[in-house]
N, C-alpha and C positions, 0 to 999 in steps of 0.2 A: 680438458676439460677441470674448469677453477669448480672444486666442490661449494665453493658459499655459497649460501640459500638451498642446500640439498642435502638432503637427512634420511642414512637408509637403516631401511627396517629389516631383517632377515628372520618371517614368521613362516615356521614351520617348513615346507619344501616351497617356502615364496623367495623374492627379493620386491618390497616395496622402495621404490625411489620419490621419495616427497618431493618436488620443487615448490619453496615458497616465494613465492611472487609478488610486488608491489603492480597497484594495480593504475599506477598512472606511472606507470618505467617502463622507457623503452628496454635498455637491460634485459629486462625480464623478461619480454616476445626473444627476442634472442636467444638467451642460457634455454630459456622450453624447446626449444628450436634444436639445437646443442645434443642437450641429456638426449626424446628423442632419438636424431639421428647414429647416437653414438650408441645407446642402449640397445636400441634394438627392440622396448617391449611385444609381452601377448599384447599388452590393453593398455587403454589411457583414460586416465579419471582425471575429467573434470569441474570445477565447479562453480556448475550448473543447471540445474533441473531444464525439464522438457518445453516450459515458457520459454523462458532464456535463450534456448538452445535453438527453442523452432523462430523466435524472433531475430538472432542472428542471420539463420542459415536461410529468413526468407528474405529475410532485405529489407526492399522495400513494401511488403508488402503489408507490414502493419499499417502504415499511412492509407488502408485500404479500411479499419474497422468500424464497425458496426456502433455506433454513440447508440441507438433506439436498443439491441441487442445490453448494453451494459449499463445503461437505466435500466430495463427490465428486471435487470437479475443483479439488481445492490449490486455494485462494483466501484459504480462513482470512489469511494474511497477508496478503493484500493487502486483504481487507477490513480487518483490526485497526488497515491505517498509513490506510487511504481515514478508518479512523474518529477517529484520529489528526487529521488535517487540517482533519476536518470537526469536528471539539470544540476545533479551535485556534481558529481561523473565527469560529465558533457564539459562543467566549466574548469573543472580541473585540467579534460585533456587539455583545451582547448588553452591555459595557460603554460603547460610541460610541452605544448606540441607533440599528441599524441595521440594512437586514435582508441577508447573507451572500449576495456577487453581487451585488447589485441593480444595478450597473449594465452586469453581462452580463444582467440578467435584460430591463434599462430596454434596449439594442441588438436585442437582438429583436425589440422589442413598437415597436419605431421604422421598425425594417427593415420587419416585415409594415403597419407603417401610410401609410409611401408607399410602398412595393413594390416593394422595395429584392430584392435576391438573399442571400436568407441562407449564409454560409460559416462553418462549422465549421476554423478557422484552427489550428488547436492539436494536437501529439502524440496519441493515442491516452494514459491514463494511468500505467495498465497495462503501456506499454512503457517508457516515462519510465523506470517501477522496474526493471522488468528488466534494464535501461543501468545504472538508480544498484548495482545489486544482484551485479550481476557486474562490476563497475570497481569494487571495496570487497573485502580478503581477508575469510579470518574473524573476526580481530579490526573490522575496522570494519562488518561484521554486527552482532556483540554491540553497538558502541558507538551505530548506528542505532536497533539495538530500544531499547535502553538511552532512547537519545532521545524513539522515541514516546513510551515508558511516562511521560518524565516532564512530552510537554508535552498528555496527556491526566489527567496527576493537576497540576499547579501550578495550583496556586492565587493565585499573584500578576499584583496587576494589572498592563497595561500602562500608562508614564510619557507626559505627553504629548512625550519626548523623544525614546522609544523607537517612538512613534506614527509619529514623520516619516519618521525612517530605514526605517519599515513601507513607506511611504508610494512609494519605490523599491525595495518585493519584492511578489512575487506570493503568496496563499497558500502555494505549494509550498515557496520558498523561504527566508519567512519564521518554518516551521514549520522549513522541518534547517537551518536560518541554522549551527547550533552545533556541525553533526557536518559541516555545508561546508567550514568554516575547518580544524576539524581533519583535513580529509580532501579539499586540493583537486581533485584528480581529479571530485572528483561535480561541480562544476562548469558539469565538459561535457556527461553526459545531462544534468541540470538546467537548466545556462540556455544553455549557450552553444548545443547543438544546438536544441535547443526555438527559438530563434531564428532557426537559420536551417531549422527547419522552419515556424514562422511567415510567414518574409519570404516564404520560394515558395511559399505557398499564399494571402498579400497579395497577393502579383502577379502570380496568374494567377488571381484574381478577375473573374470576366465582366464587362464595361462598362467603361467614359474615366474616371471620379469614384469613387476606393473610398476608403471611411475604415473603419479600422481600430480596435476596443475591443481596448486588452491596458494588463497591470499594466507601471507606470511601467519597472521595472526591464528591462524588453524593447526600449524604444525605442530606446537608442546601440545593441542590440546587431542589433535590423532593420536600423537607418538604415544601417547597414556592410555587413547580409550582404545588403539587399534587391537589390545593385550586381551580385550573383555569383549564379549556376547552381545550384542545389543538386540532389542525384538524392533523391527521400522513399523510396523505396523502400533505400537502402544508410542513413538514419535512422528506417527503422524495423524492421533487421533485430536477433534477438537474437542475441548472441554467440551459439557454439555452449559448451555445458555441457564441460569435460575430462575427458576418457576414466578419469582415473586416480580419480575419486572413486565413477565406474560402476564400473571396476575392484575395490577395494579393497571395494565395497557387496557386493560378492558373491561375493570370495577369503576377507573376515574370516570372512563365516557359514560357508562351506565348510570350512572348514581346526575351525572350531569341531564341526561335526558330522566331520569326520575323525575327530580327537583322541578325541572321545568316541566313535563309532564302533569305531576302531583300542583304545583302556581298556573298551570292552564285550567285543568280542573272546577280549582276554588277560588281562582280570584284569573279569570282571562286574560285582563289588563295586564298586570302585575305578569303575568308565563307570556306575552305578548314581549312587556319590555325584555325579559331575560332572551326569548330568543334574540329578540333587535344584537341585543350587548352580545351575546354570543359569535352571531356570526359576522359582526364591522367586526370584532376584536381577533376574533382570529382568523377573517379574509384582509381586511384592512394591512393588518403586522406581515401578515405571509405576501402579498401586495408589493410592499414598501419595499420586503426580501427579495424580490425579483427585480424593481427599479434600482434598488443596489446593484444588481447582475450586471445591466443595463439592458435587461430581457425586454423578448419584443412587446408592444403593445397587447397583443392574444396573449401570450405567457401573462403578463403584470395580470389581467382578467383573469387568467382561468385560473393564477394562487389564489385569486379572491374565490371563484365561484368554490375551486374546490378544498379552500382551506376547514369551512365550517364543516364539512362530513367528511375527513382526512379525517380530522380532528378526534372525530369519535368512534373509527373504525381502526384498533393497531393495527393491519396487516396494510393498510392504504398512509401514504406521502403527499402530500402536495405539494412537498420537492420533486418530486417524481414526475408529479403528473405533470406541474410546470416545464420540464428537464424535458418532457418530450415531444410540449407541444413547441419549445425552443428549438427544440432539434428537428421538430419537422421546418418551420417557419423560416429558422437560421441553420440549416445541412453543413452542420463540418463538411468541406473538402479533402479532398488529396493533399490542397496548396495550404491547410491548416494545421495537418498533420505535420507534413515537412516543415511550416515555421514554426512550429510548436516546441523543439528543443533551443528559441534562442527568442521564442514572446515569450516563455518565458522568464526571464529574468530580469523583467522588468514591470512592473507593475501596469505600466499602461499596455504593454502586451498582451499580458497575462486577462482582459479585462475584453480586448479586442478580440484575441482567436476564438473562433469559437465553439473550436472545440474543452478550453474551460472557461468559456461564460456560459454552456449549456452547465458545466461542474458546479460555479458560481450561483447557478440559476435553480440548481440542485438543496446545494449547503446554506443559501439568507432566505428560500421562499421555506425550507425545513424548520433553520432560527427562526423564521419571523411569525410558522403557525406553530409551534412551540411556545414562545413567548404568548401569543395571542390564548392558545390555551388556560397556560397561566392566570394572566390578568384574569380574562373573559371571564374564566373557572371560578375565579374568587367571588365576582360582581354580583353571579348568576347564584352563589350562595347568599351574598351577601340581603338580597332580593327580596331570594326565599324566606330567608330569619328576618327579617326588617319588618314581611309581610307578617308575620304569623307567631 
């Protein structure tokens, strides 16, 4: 058996064998099978969390995803990020004629074959995204979303040189490589913290011999971190949100309502003009956002009606209401989920697929309502001071 891409660590009474894999390499899956069959470990650790493991085990069950549940739980941005990374991985797999995540699937199958304990060693992907999101500012969030959309629509083939470079990265790292270079702080939640989490889970795995199947990017970090103790609870904590956005979220609508109420009391005509301006700016721009997403006519209407109210309540959003209406009248079916991995390769497909269209309705209607809040609020303030 070739020792290439294999790192052996002796820790107290345990032998830990790290298999560094390339997520787009057929040879990696073959090597995983060879190592597990020859070493016959007590435990096999794989670089998956519960969510990604279930998606592999359930096969096509993900196609039964409840779009309404995603909207209500406000997980549309997470789904969009997962979609981008899945699209990126599938594009590579298609180019190099491999199956996405084959080495992890092989790890699961080989562990079952020899009766080894299977350990899901990676941190929950939603936790990683949340810690990434809280680690960059507003400008960084904008760049991150831009990078995500670029990775979805980018049709360029990967060169052999780039492939060799990517063999030292995992899919998540590779998909966000550009934004990681622009924001060095991103490396902490994306790589460093996951190295620590993986190292702790691997050394806590039961038995005296452990095989860990990992993206090659994590091997150097785990080799160093495995000799230290790491608090898994600390590594899975979500940073508390700042109170300032929440305060502003309530304060700005309160000021708008107060200005309109005072103006109504002193000059009903101007107060009515303020109310109409607010309704038109927020409602029309939110409706335009829904239209740009090719939303159903009743979706566009719901965005128009909801925006003037939801923009005055921080816990509500015009986009989510419009998304629910869109999902009701043009509900994604199994076929839409089946076509998702293909449709996201083109702009036309992204707008055509009912799943991604719901996401676009949510995002664009919310953007329109936010723009309307800024312009409409400024107009309300202008009329207030002009009148008094």
